[in-house]
C-alpha positions as CSV (number, residue, x, y, z in Angstrom):
1,M,-57.9,110.2,10.7
2,T,-57.5,113.8,12.1
3,F,-59.4,115.0,15.1
4,E,-60.3,118.6,16.0
5,V,-58.8,119.7,19.3
6,L,-60.8,122.0,21.4
7,L,-60.1,123.7,24.8
8,S,-62.8,124.0,27.4
9,S,-63.1,127.4,29.1
10,D,-61.6,125.7,32.3
11,A,-58.6,124.5,30.3
12,E,-58.1,128.0,28.8
13,R,-58.2,129.4,32.3
14,D,-55.8,126.8,33.5
15,I,-53.3,127.7,30.8
16,E,-53.6,131.4,31.4
17,D,-53.2,130.9,35.2
18,L,-50.2,128.7,34.6
19,Y,-48.5,131.2,32.3
20,R,-49.1,134.1,34.7
21,F,-47.8,132.1,37.7
22,I,-44.6,131.0,36.0
23,A,-44.0,134.4,34.4
24,L,-44.3,136.2,37.7
25,N,-42.4,133.6,39.9
26,D,-39.8,132.5,37.4
27,S,-39.5,134.2,34.0
28,P,-41.7,135.0,31.0
29,D,-39.3,133.0,28.8
30,K,-39.8,129.8,30.9
31,A,-43.6,130.4,30.9
32,E,-43.5,130.7,27.1
33,H,-41.4,127.6,26.7
34,L,-43.7,125.5,29.0
35,L,-46.9,126.7,27.3
36,S,-45.4,126.0,23.8
37,A,-44.7,122.4,24.9
38,I,-48.2,122.0,26.4
39,E,-49.7,123.5,23.2
40,K,-47.7,121.1,21.1
41,A,-48.8,118.1,23.2
42,C,-52.5,119.2,22.9
43,L,-52.3,119.7,19.1
44,G,-50.6,116.3,18.8
45,L,-53.9,114.8,20.0
46,A,-55.3,115.6,16.6
47,E,-53.4,112.6,15.2
48,M,-53.4,110.1,18.0
49,P,-55.8,110.9,20.8
50,E,-56.0,107.3,22.0
51,R,-52.3,107.4,23.1
52,G,-53.1,108.9,26.5
53,N,-53.8,106.8,29.5
54,F,-56.8,106.8,31.7
55,P,-56.4,109.0,34.8
56,K,-55.9,106.5,37.7
57,E,-58.1,108.6,40.0
58,L,-61.1,108.2,37.6
59,E,-60.3,104.6,36.6
60,R,-60.7,103.7,40.3
61,L,-64.2,105.0,40.1
62,G,-64.9,103.0,36.9
63,I,-64.9,106.2,34.7
64,M,-63.0,105.4,31.5
65,E,-64.2,108.2,29.2
66,F,-61.3,110.6,30.0
67,R,-57.7,110.3,29.1
68,E,-54.5,112.2,30.1
69,L,-51.1,113.2,28.8
70,H,-48.3,114.1,31.1
71,H,-46.0,117.0,30.8
72,K,-44.6,116.7,34.3
73,P,-45.7,117.9,36.7
74,Y,-48.7,118.9,34.6
75,R,-51.5,116.6,33.3
76,V,-53.6,117.4,30.3
77,I,-57.1,115.9,30.9
78,Y,-59.2,115.3,27.8
79,R,-62.0,113.2,26.3
80,I,-62.5,112.0,22.7
81,R,-66.0,112.9,21.5
82,G,-66.6,111.6,17.9
83,R,-64.1,113.4,15.7
84,Q,-63.2,116.0,18.4
85,V,-60.8,115.9,21.3
86,V,-61.9,118.2,24.2
87,V,-59.3,119.3,26.7
88,Y,-60.9,119.8,30.0
89,G,-57.9,120.8,32.1
90,V,-54.2,121.4,32.4
91,L,-53.6,120.5,36.0
92,D,-50.7,120.4,38.4
93,G,-50.3,116.7,39.2
94,R,-48.8,117.6,42.6
95,R,-52.3,118.7,43.8
96,D,-55.0,116.5,45.2
97,M,-56.0,115.1,41.8
98,Q,-58.8,112.8,43.1
99,T,-60.8,115.8,44.5
100,L,-59.8,118.1,41.7
101,L,-60.9,115.7,38.9
102,Q,-64.1,114.9,40.7
103,Q,-65.0,118.5,41.2
104,R,-64.0,119.5,37.6
105,L,-65.3,116.6,35.6
106,L,-68.1,115.1,37.5
107,R,-70.2,118.2,38.2
């Protein structure tokens, strides 16, 4: 069974910001490489979206509808909705994830 993978506007903005930050502070080549790897991970969700684990910050709150993939230090946060996988964020796991996830997903 194949799922359709969609990016929310927040996830698109996260990816654009990440690319811009790495390209300016490291190199455009490294930014391209990282974004290609994240894109590949996101597209891989079309085949096996259940493989991601539940974000521990949300699991503590009893929220089990979101999942995540890791591309250290980044975390791809998504939810399976029928035959679609919606990516809600590509977030730096070194940040205060509890607050960030609550602000982003529970608004």
